[in-house]
TIGU-277585 format. One record per residue (C-alpha): z, x, y. Coordinates in pm, whole numbers, padded with zeros to 5 digits, always signed. Layout:
! TIGU-277585
ZXY;...
//
This chain:
! TIGU-277585
+14649+03817-06244;+14766+03849-05884;+14481+03980-05627;+14694+04290-05538;+14691+04399-05904;+14335+04350-05937;+14252+04550-05635;+14473+04840-05735;+14300+04858-06078;+13950+04897-05912;+14006+05096-05593;+14040+05467-05609;+14410+05589-05565;+14391+05776-05233;+14698+05988-05315;+14557+06101-05638;+14232+06202-05452;+14444+06389-05176;+14633+06601-05421;+14339+06809-05561;+14205+06857-05214;+14526+06998-05091;+14552+07225-05404;+14207+07368-05343;+14284+07443-04964;+14606+07622-05046;+14463+07813-05335;+14165+07944-05111;+14415+08052-04853;+14620+08247-05111;+14314+08405-05266;+14189+08513-04917;+14523+08672-04845;+14537+08845-05170;+14181+08987-05124;+14279+09089-04768;+14582+09280-04897;+14386+09451-05177;+14103+09544-04933;+14336+09714-04704;+14485+09914-04973;+14175+10001-05156;+13947+10064-04873;+14200+10204-04616;+14298+10571-04589;+14602+10633-04815;+14510+10521-05142;+14151+10680-05145;+14290+10993-05019;+14555+11007-05303;+14300+10906-05551;+14059+11195-05456;+14317+11455-05412;+14565+11379-05683;+14348+11194-05970;+14541+11071-06249;+14716+10721-06232;+14631+10705-05846;+14255+10730-05920;+14276+10478-06203;+14472+10231-05979;+14206+10281-05708;+13917+10213-05936;+14096+09911-06083;+14138+09774-05734;+13771+09824-05641;+13665+09662-05967;+13897+09375-05896;+13746+09325-05549;+13397+09310-05681;+13441+09126-06014;+13202+08834-06044;+13450+08683-06309;+13749+08716-06069;+13750+08769-05689;+13368+08805-05661;+13271+08996-05368;+13609+09005-05180;+13648+09282-04923;+13827+09146-04619;+13982+09301-04313;+13877+09577-04083;+13686+09897-04093;+13529+09966-04436;+13658+09630-04558;+13481+09453-04290;+13151+09634-04341;+13180+09552-04713;+13230+09188-04637;+12932+09191-04403;+12727+09351-04674;+12820+09085-04926;+12730+08824-04676;+12392+08965-04608;+12320+09010-04971;+12470+08661-05069;+12729+08789-05291;+12980+08523-05389;+13362+08536-05282;+13621+08344-05489;+13826+08251-05176;+13494+08103-05020;+13406+07920-05350;+13747+07758-05360;+13729+07673-05004;+13386+07502-05027;+13493+07332-05354;+13783+07183-05152;+13569+07079-04861;+13330+06892-05081;+13610+06731-05275;+13764+06620-04931;+13436+06478-04836;+13415+06272-05155;+13789+06163-05102;+13719+06038-04738;+13418+05843-04851;+13623+05695-05134;+13891+05597-04884;+13630+05439-04657;+13393+05244-04877;+13247+05064-04575;+13059+05391-04498;+12813+05313-04773;+12729+04979-04588;+12563+05204-04305;+12231+05347-04418;+12270+05672-04229;+12630+05748-04331;+12522+05668-04694;+12246+05905-04692;+12462+06180-04565;+12731+06132-04823;+12460+06113-05100;+12322+06458-04990;+12675+06583-04994;+12730+06451-05343;+12407+06641-05448;+12525+06959-05288;+12227+06948-05036;+12407+07090-04733;+12099+07148-04510;+11981+06790-04585;+12329+06655-04491;+12319+06831-04155;+11950+06716-04097;+12054+06361-04157;+12358+06368-03943;+12139+06512-03654;+11897+06219-03695;+12191+05961-03658;+12289+06149-03349;+11921+06138-03224;+11850+05777-03303;+12195+05623-03246;+12377+05859-03029;+12677+06104-03061;+12930+05862-03010;+12820+05659-03294;+12757+05958-03533;+13108+06110-03476;+13297+05787-03485;+13125+05692-03793;+13154+06016-04005;+13477+06172-03855;+13643+06351-04001;+13385+06432-04285;+13149+06603-04067;+13401+06859-03957;+13411+06941-04336;+13046+06955-04357;+13016+07194-04063;+13298+07408-04215;+13103+07414-04537;+12793+07532-04350;+12988+07812-04163;+13129+07945-04471;+12814+07964-04657;+12541+08062-04410;+12438+08418-04323;+12617+08421-03997;+12946+08605-04028;+13061+08513-03679;+13137+08156-03760;+13338+08202-04076;+13673+08190-03877;+13600+07844-03773;+13495+07724-04115;+13817+07874-04252;+14041+07709-04002;+13892+07375-04114;+13901+07450-04488;+14255+07599-04516;+14436+07514-04203;+14513+07883-04129;+14398+08021-03791;+14152+08302-03801;+14105+08529-03497;+13764+08481-03345;+13534+08742-03217;+13661+08783-02869;+13317+08713-02674;+13196+08428-02892;+13415+08160-02765;+13364+07951-03072;+13724+07830-03124;+13760+07560-02857;+13404+07460-02872;+13427+07419-03256;+13755+07208-03242;+13615+06988-02964;+13317+06924-03182;+13487+06870-03505;+13810+06686-03397;+13958+06554-03716;+14122+06246-03550;+14050+05908-03622;+13737+05903-03434;+13658+05758-03085;+13822+05439-02980;+13627+05117-03061;+13465+04940-02770;+13605+04590-02709;+13334+04353-02842;+13157+04143-02581;+13089+03862-02829;+13162+03738-03159;+13143+04002-03441;+13217+03977-03808;+13562+04085-03911;+13589+04451-04037;+13780+04536-04340;+14106+04724-04267;+14073+05106-04248;+14203+05293-04553;+14435+05585-04507;+14240+05893-04416;+14220+06173-04670;+14194+06525-04532;+14336+06757-04799;+14444+07005-04540;+14765+07186-04616;+15074+07080-04435;+15144+07447-04366;+14981+07775-04448;+15034+07884-04822;+15359+08085-04858;+15326+08458-04848;+15410+08652-05165;+15770+08659-05232;+15790+09006-05373;+15515+09171-05151;+15251+09407-05263;+15001+09381-05546;+15248+09227-05785;+15363+08956-05551;+14988+08858-05472;+14933+08859-05854;+15215+08625-05914;+15100+08397-05640;+14755+08382-05787;+14888+08290-06125;+15078+08011-05960;+14767+07875-05784;+14572+07914-06122;+14809+07679-06280;+14786+07439-05994;+14413+07443-06007;+14430+07374-06381;+14662+07061-06297;+14416+06955-06037;+14132+06970-06279;+14331+06732-06517;+14343+06494-06225;+13967+06500-06170;+13903+06180-06380;+14066+05982-06098;+13753+06087-05886;+13524+05788-05958;+13158+05856-05995;+12936+06068-06227;+13027+06394-06059;+13385+06377-06195;+13300+06577-06495;+13133+06852-06286;+13425+06869-06038;+13660+06916-06328;+13452+07189-06484;+13421+07369-06148;+13793+07358-06067;+13871+07490-06414;+13639+07771-06371;+13804+07862-06044;+14150+07855-06210;+14014+08101-06470;+13880+08325-06199;+14224+08324-06026;+14397+08428-06349;+14146+08711-06390;+14189+08835-06039;+14573+08834-06093;+14550+09036-06407;+14339+09291-06208;+14601+09306-05938;+14882+09347-06180;+14706+09612-06371;+14638+09814-06054;+15009+09764-05955;+15122+09905-06290;+14889+10212-06263;+15006+10282-05892;+15370+10260-05981;+15551+10513-05791;+15237+10653-05636;+15241+10442-05296;+15532+10239-05158;+15563+09862-05218;+15302+09837-05517;
//
């Protein structure tokens, strides 16, 4: 059998690894936008006022939206936006309430780190990089960050970032989205989904974060001064970042977002079917996790569609 065929049968297919990452990133973005729209409606001024003064279907639709925004089987704790929605989101962060958008984004980041390591098997030859990747595989985020800082301290920042870029950008984004600090979420969201988020005006995190987490090919290699063993050719880098932000709902309103969420639920189910191509013992876990996220997207879509039906004719563009 030709060597090329033998190699193709044993190496992970990078394209197959990349597709689920991209699907997760785009789904996270779509869920976040649906949560933002529903939050603006349910926690704004017009709908609560109509619900409290008129009652009837307006009140039922409002209650349905509030349940949808806080349903652990759907959107989780999903308030997003300004005013009351922003206060609700901060309350969720402080009480460690789960958000479906964040869960999908974090799943995508973890999958992207796995994909990047599959595309660069030489990382496992470096003890420090291998330790970081093992911590990521086990879901030990704090340990992964600690190990990376150890590499920086012992071998220098240049070596650390050239070794693990772009994976450490994903690790930092994962940390930003799951820690108790609400002010770095925008940076983590940019890395996870490719969609820009407005930073708090006085924090100055945007440029600093991108300078730290540049997702390029890493620092240029220094010209060797003596003989050195030949390095294996670099595999194509897997990022999983969407080529462009996910499209806005074509119909607008709650119905449009419900339609988009159902589309992404189907895409996530397809991504779960591709999980066996992820080599390693965590393939079954990944498939189950993505399948659960798809089910939650369907549940959230059902809630938005029901609220839209209950609000029919009560508010414009529902």
